[in-house]
N, C-alpha and C positions, 0 to 999 in steps of 0.2 A: 504493500500500500504506500503510495506517495504521500508527502505532507499535504498536498492539495486535496487529498481525499478526506482528510479530517479537519479541514478548515472549519471553524465554528459556524454552525448554521446561521444564516441570516446576516452574516457580516460581509458577504461579498468577497472579492479577492484583493481588495486594497485596504490597508489600515486607515483609520480616520485620524487625521492630523488636527491638532488644535491650533487655530490661528494665533491665539494670544499666549498659549502655553503658560497658564497661571501657575504660580508656585504652590507647593503643597500647603494645605491648610494647617496640618499638624506636623511641623518640622521634626518633632521627636520620633514620629513613625519612620521617617527617612533615616534617622540615626540608628534606629533598631535594625532596619533592613541592612544598612551598611555593616553593622556588627555581625549579622548573620552571614553576609556574603564574604566577609574577610576572616571568618573563623577557620583556621587550618584544620581543626579537629572535627569539623562538621562535614560529613559526606553528603552527597546529593539527596539521599533518602531522608536524612535528618533535616537538611535544609528545607526540603519541600514540606515536611511535617511541621517544622517551626513556622514557616510562612503561612501555612494553613491555620495553625493555632492563632497566629497574630491576626489573620483576616477574620476569624471567628470572634475575636475580641474587639477589634477596631473597625471592622466593616470592609467593604470592597475597595476603599481608598488604598488599602495595602497593595493590591495588585496594580492599581493605577500608578502608584508611585514607583513600584518595583520595575514595571516596564518602562516608565519614564526615565528612571536611572540607567537602565541597561540599554535603551535604544533611542532615548530622546524623543519618543513619540508618546503623546498623551491620548489615551483612549477613554471613552466613557466607562463607568464602573462595570457594567454588565459585559461589555466587549473585552475589557482587560481581563476579567476572570476567565472568560471563554478562551481567549488567546493563551493565557498562562497554562490552562489545562491542556490545550493543544500542543504547546511547546514541550511540556513534560512527556506527553504521549509520543511526540515526534522524536524526542531524545531517546526514549526507550527503543523505538524502532531502529534508530541509528546504531545503538549499542548492539542490538541483535544482529544487525547487518555486518558490522565490522569486528565484533567479538571482543571489544574492550570498552572500559568506561569512557563515556563521552563527556567532554567539558560542556558546561551549560552555555557558555558564550557561542560555541560552535553550533549547538542546537538552535540557538536563537537566530543566528545568521542564516542557517540553512532553512529554518522555518519561514522567516519573513521574505527571503529571496525567492523561494519556491512559491510562496503564497501570492506574491504580486511581482510580475516582471518589471513594473515601474520602479520598484525599490531596488535599484542596482547597487547602492552603496549604503547599506544600513550601518548606523554608527554604533557599534558595540566596542567601546574602548576601555582603557584602564580607568576605573571609577573615580579614584581620588583625583587624578589629573583632570578628568572631565568636570568634576564638581568644583574644583578650585578655579578652573577657567570660567565656568558658568557663574560662580558666585561673584567673581570680579566684575561681571557685567551688571550686577545689581547693587554694587557698593559704591558709595561716594568716597573718592580717594582721600580727600582732606579730612573729613570728620569720622570716617569709618561707619557712618550710618547707611541705611538703605538709601538708594537714590530715586530719582523721579520715575525712571523706567519700572523699578520694582513697585513703587507706589501705585502706578497705573494698573499693573497686573494684579497686585494684591487687592486693590479696592474692588475691581471687577469680581474677583474670586469671592470676596467677603459679601458683596451684594448677592451673588448667586447662592451662597451658603445660607444667607438669611432668608432668601426667597423660599428655599426648600424647607428650612426649619421653623420659619416664622419668628426668627430672632431679631435682635436689634444690635446696633453698634453706633459708635460716635467717632468723629474726627475733630481734632483741634488744629486749626491753621495758625501758625505763629510767625510774626515778622519782627525782627529786631528794630527797636526804635532809634532813629537818628544814627543809623550805622554808617552812613556816608560821612557824617561829621567825625565819627570815631576813626574811620580809616584816614581821613584827611589830616586829622590831628596827630595820630600816632604812627601812621604808615601801614602799608598793606601786610607786612609781616605780622605786625601786632594784630591787624584785623583777622588774619588767618588763625592766629593763636586764639583769638576770642571765639571764632567760629568753632574751633575744636573744643574749647571749654564749654560752649553752649551745647554742642552735641553730647558731651559727656553728662552735662546736667540734665538734659532732656531724657536720657536713658535712665539715669539714677532716680529722677523724680517720678518717672512713669513706673508702672507695675510690670511684673514679669511677663504678663500676656500682652502688653501694649507693644506696638511696633513704631519705632522712631525713624523718621525719614528726613533727609535734607531735600526739600522741594526744589530748591534752586537759590543761588545767591545767599541772602540772609533770611530766607523763608524756610520754615521747618513745619513738619506735620507729625502728629501723634495719632495713630489709629488705635482705637480702644474697643476690642471685640466684646460683645455681650455687655455693653455698658449703656445705661440711659443717659440722657442729656444732662440731668442734674448731677449724676455721679461723675460724668466726664468733666463737668465744670469744677468739681472738687479737685480732680487730678490736674486740670489745667491751671487752677489757682496755685497748686503746689509747684508746678513747673515755673510759673511766673515768679514766685518768690525765690525759687532756687537760682534762677538766672540773675535776678536783681542782686542776690547776695554773693555772686561770683567775685573773687578778688583777682583782678587782672593786673599784671605787673605794670603796664604803662599808665594805668589809671590811678589817680591819687585817692580814690574812694571806692566803695563797693558799688557805686551807682554808675559805673562806666558803661555798662550794657544792660538794657532792659528789653522785655518782649511784650507785645500785645497779642492776645490770642482770641480767636473766635471759634465757638463750638457749635457743631450741627450734628443731627442724628438721623439715622435711617431706622424706620420709615417715616418718622414723625415730620421731618422737614423736607425730605426728598427721597425718591426711590431710585433715581438714575444717578450714577457716579458723578457725572458732570454737574448736575444740579446740586448735589450734596456739597461739592467743592465750592460752588458759587455761594451757597448759604453760609458756609464757614468763613469764606473770604469776606463777605459783606459784614458778618458779625465782627471779624477782626478789625475792619476799618471803622466800625462803630466804636470799638474799644480804643482805637487811636484818637478818634474824634472826642472821646470823653476824657482824654488826658494821658493816654498811653500807660504802659506798665500795668495792665489789668486784663481780665478775662471777660468776654461778653458771650452770652448764650444767644444763638440765633432765635429771633422771635420774641425775646424778652421785653422789647419795647412795644410790642403790639398789644392793644387793649384786650383782644380776645382772639381765640382760635377761630378759623374759618368755620362758619356754620352753613350747612346745606339744607335748603328747604325741600323736604321730600317726605312723602307719606308712606310709611312702612307699617305693617301690622306686626303685632307681637303679643306677648303675655308677660305680665308682671305680677309678682307676689311678694308679700312680706315673708321673710324666712319662716319656714315651717307652716305656711298658711296656704289657702286656696289661691290659684292664679286668677288674675283679672285681665281680660283682653284690653288692648289699647292701640292707638295709632299715633305715629309721631307727627310733630309739626316741623321741627328742625333738629339736626343732629350735628355734633362736632366730635372730635376725638376724645373729648373730656366730659361730655354730657349730652343730654337731649331734653327737648320739650315734647310733651305728649298730652293726649286727652284720653280720659277713660270715664266710664259711667259711675265708677266708685272712687271716692277719694282715699288717699293713703295718708297716714299720720306723718306730720312734718318731722324731719330728722330720722325717720325710720330707715333701717337697712333693708334693701330689697334685692331680689334676684330677677333679672329680666332676660327675655330672649327676643331678638329681632329677626324677622323673616326677611332675608335679603335675596333679591333676584339672582339666580345663577348658583345658589348654594343649596345643597340637599338638606343641610341642617342649619338652623338659625344661629346667629351670633349670640353667645351667652356672656353675660357680665354681671357684676354686682355693683350697686350704687346706693346713694343716700338721697332721700327726698329733701330738696333744699327750698322748694317753693310749692305752695298749693293755692290755687286761685278759686274764687267762688264759682258756684255752678252756673253755667250758661247753656241753655237749650238742652238740659238733661245730661251734660257732661262736665267734668272737672278738668281744668288744665293744670299740669304739674311740671316741675323741672327736676331733673335728676343729675347729680354729679357722679360720674363713673369713678368708683373707688378701686376696683380690682378687675382685671381681665387677663386671660391667658394670652401669651404673646402671639400665638397663631390667630386667635380671635381678634386681637388688636390689629394685626397686619391685614386681616380680611376687612375690618371696618375701615381702615385707612385707605385701602385700595378701592373700596366701594365709594367712599366720599370723593376720592380723586376722579373716579369715573363720572361723577355727577356734576363736575365743574367744567367750565370751558377751558381751552388751552390758555387763554389769557389769565383766568383765575388760578390755574394750576402753576403758573410761573411763581417761584418763591418771592414772597413779599419782601420789600426792603425794610431793614431795621430803622 
């Protein structure tokens, strides 16, 4: 049987290349894979078993990253698993044909070359050399931080991850205040030293899971996975203080360099990477306009969140009580106005479900009754503040609200 006979069903004869080739979401998984591949005492059977165990624990991303490391091709998770199984099978067939143990890299080359004639030169090279070369393309030489290229790819990857999981994340865009004056006064060498010190401060003030980036020039970014805007603001404030307290040798005081930061979050402020950057950038310039050396949350100056006038049906009930049908008057990401035939007690905690078009199940949340109006035409108008909502439900509500606004309304508002 040739390798083409056991090409995974449904994949065709050509591997799927990723145009962006985003970096792995969990770098520690890649480190574990490295360790397994470089263990001299681990035979091919034990290696396959160890990788399978890792995949059962961490999910299909293991085979995605394994094949990316070995071939520089990024497959979708299901495709990666099928290709890996086919590579192992092909290796066994090669061993049976030649009568001795076959190296994994040889099996990889043979499998992919025979699978697609268009792939004439698959890149299966010495891993450490390859990764050192690739890593340098994503690193800023001066500060040692990730660079703009990395930021673009990682941001797209993070958006896709949150789309799948219903999660959230935040970014903080920072720009050094009056840095041109600092350069002119102390010289470019001192300016470069200051940028290095800022990069170190950014990493130290951030958390282990945060990703520090030199965006360009004197602009920096901190990507904060699984972080709300309010929590991101706390981290950004810490960064702001750390940079203001830097003791730089040419400067006579600790106030030689400061930074203004703007914070924006997915999906609350924007769902597209470019729009999220614009939101954080606008908040940053608001921080500068307010006096510099401070943090500004995007949207903090707006009087209220955007409300959408739409009528949805649903059911509301005081906890452990019977449900009451209602219809909405308007909705925002933090609350809604509604009318129902029965009033609810002011300040009572309630559970409600919204029936949203296009969803088989309603959006469920918990809220507090903050306003109850007098009866009009047999119905009571009430206002609820949303107190708790699962992240997937929150994302569904956010996407629905955006679908109800015009393109002009959906453009991020200015601070």
